[in-house]
C-alpha positions in Angstrom: 66.7 144.8 100.4 70.1 146.3 100.0 73.3 144.3 99.7 75.1 144.2 103.0 78.5 143.7 101.3 78.1 146.7 98.9 80.0 149.9 99.7 78.1 152.6 101.6 75.8 154.7 99.4 75.5 151.9 96.8 72.1 151.2 95.5 72.8 147.6 94.4 69.7 145.6 95.1 69.2 141.8 95.3 66.0 139.9 95.3 62.7 141.3 94.2 62.7 145.0 93.4 60.0 147.4 94.6 58.7 147.3 91.0 57.8 143.6 91.3 60.5 141.9 89.2 63.5 139.9 90.3 66.7 141.7 89.5 69.0 138.6 89.7 66.8 136.7 87.4 66.7 139.5 84.9 70.5 139.7 84.9 70.8 135.9 84.1 68.4 136.1 81.1 69.8 137.1 77.8 67.8 139.6 75.8 65.6 138.1 73.2 67.7 139.5 70.4 70.7 137.4 71.4 70.4 133.9 70.0 71.3 131.2 72.4 70.7 127.6 72.8 70.0 126.0 76.1 72.7 124.1 77.9 72.4 120.3 77.2 71.1 118.5 80.1 73.3 115.8 81.5 71.6 112.4 81.5 71.9 110.7 84.9 74.1 107.6 85.1 72.5 104.2 84.5 72.3 102.5 88.0 72.7 99.0 86.7 75.7 99.9 84.6 77.2 101.9 87.5 76.9 98.8 89.7 78.6 96.6 87.0 81.4 99.2 86.7 81.9 99.2 90.5 82.2 95.4 90.5 84.6 95.4 87.6 86.6 98.2 89.3 86.8 96.2 92.4 88.0 93.1 90.5 90.6 95.2 88.7 91.9 96.6 92.0 92.1 93.2 93.6 93.9 91.6 90.6 96.5 94.5 90.5 97.1 94.1 94.3 97.5 90.4 93.9 100.0 91.0 91.1 101.9 93.5 93.3 102.1 90.9 96.1 103.2 88.2 93.7 106.0 90.4 92.4 107.6 90.3 95.8 107.9 86.5 95.7 111.0 84.6 94.5 111.6 84.1 90.8 109.4 81.2 89.6 106.5 82.6 91.5 107.2 86.1 90.5 105.9 85.4 86.9 102.5 84.9 88.5 102.5 88.6 89.3 102.7 89.4 85.6 99.8 87.1 84.9 97.7 88.8 87.6 98.6 92.2 86.2 97.7 91.2 82.6 94.4 89.8 83.6 93.8 92.9 85.8 94.6 95.2 82.9 92.0 93.4 80.7 89.4 93.7 83.5 90.4 97.3 83.9 89.8 98.0 80.2 86.3 96.5 80.5 85.7 98.6 83.6 86.7 101.7 81.8 84.4 101.0 78.8 81.6 100.2 81.2 82.2 103.5 83.1 82.0 105.5 79.9 78.8 103.7 78.7 77.2 104.1 82.2 77.9 107.9 81.9 79.7 108.0 85.2 81.4 111.2 86.3 84.9 112.0 84.9 86.5 111.1 88.2 85.7 107.4 87.9 87.0 107.4 84.3 90.2 109.2 85.5 90.8 106.8 88.4 90.4 103.8 86.1 92.7 105.4 83.5 95.4 106.0 86.0 95.1 102.5 87.3 95.5 101.2 83.8 98.6 103.3 83.3 100.1 101.9 86.5 99.3 98.4 85.3 101.1 99.1 82.0 104.1 100.4 83.9 104.3 97.3 86.0 104.0 95.1 82.9 106.9 97.0 81.4 109.1 96.4 84.4 108.2 92.7 84.3 108.9 92.6 80.6 112.4 94.0 81.3 112.9 91.2 83.9 112.1 88.7 81.2 114.5 90.3 78.8 117.2 90.0 81.5 116.1 86.6 82.7 119.5 85.0 83.1 120.8 88.0 85.0 117.7 88.1 87.1 118.1 84.4 88.0 121.7 85.0 89.0 120.8 88.0 91.1 118.1 86.0 92.9 120.4 83.1 93.6 123.1 85.6 94.8 120.6 87.4 97.1 119.4 84.0 98.5 123.0 83.2 99.6 124.0 86.7 100.7 124.3 87.0 104.5 125.8 90.5 104.9 125.0 94.0 103.6 128.2 94.0 101.6 127.2 90.7 99.9 123.8 92.1 99.0 125.5 95.2 97.6 127.8 93.0 95.6 124.8 91.1 94.2 123.3 94.4 93.0 126.7 95.6 91.5 127.1 92.3 89.6 123.5 92.6 88.3 124.2 96.2 87.1 127.5 95.2 85.5 125.6 92.4 83.7 123.0 94.9 82.4 125.9 97.1 81.3 127.4 94.3 79.3 124.1 93.6 77.6 123.2 97.2 76.9 126.5 99.2 76.4 124.6 102.4 75.5 123.0 102.7 78.9 125.0 104.9 81.2 126.2 103.4 84.5 124.4 104.6 87.6 126.4 106.9 89.8 128.2 105.1 92.6 127.7 106.4 96.2 130.4 106.4 98.7 
């Protein structure tokens, strides 16, 4: 059978040749003089370990989401968000180790790794809030009493000025307007 996509007059054949051998198979095989080792076979994932990893991944996701929700709460409760994220990060590490041991595909390992990176970033932000705790409390109290947009903007400006006083080497953000 001739190749329908070959240029006219071409004698390229696919499938079995009239001489009784498969041309495609013959092209895939290396000559016996060329040493080669067979490709290692990928072992299938362990179903029980995959289920355990899925459960850990679900718990990791729920803890991080609970931490994000808690980060939107007012200040004393906001610290609970950091606790949820720390616990979630620990569960995420267990899920990542379980995914590697279960021989899951690289996508599962990648998703868990990205989630752990995001958890680390959230923890860094919360650590900075703890470093600037007095300023954060003042800002929260200011925002609680602010009734107008200009008052909210003044709260943010006061917070930024306080950060500038604590860290003089940090450049001031550009003012808009």
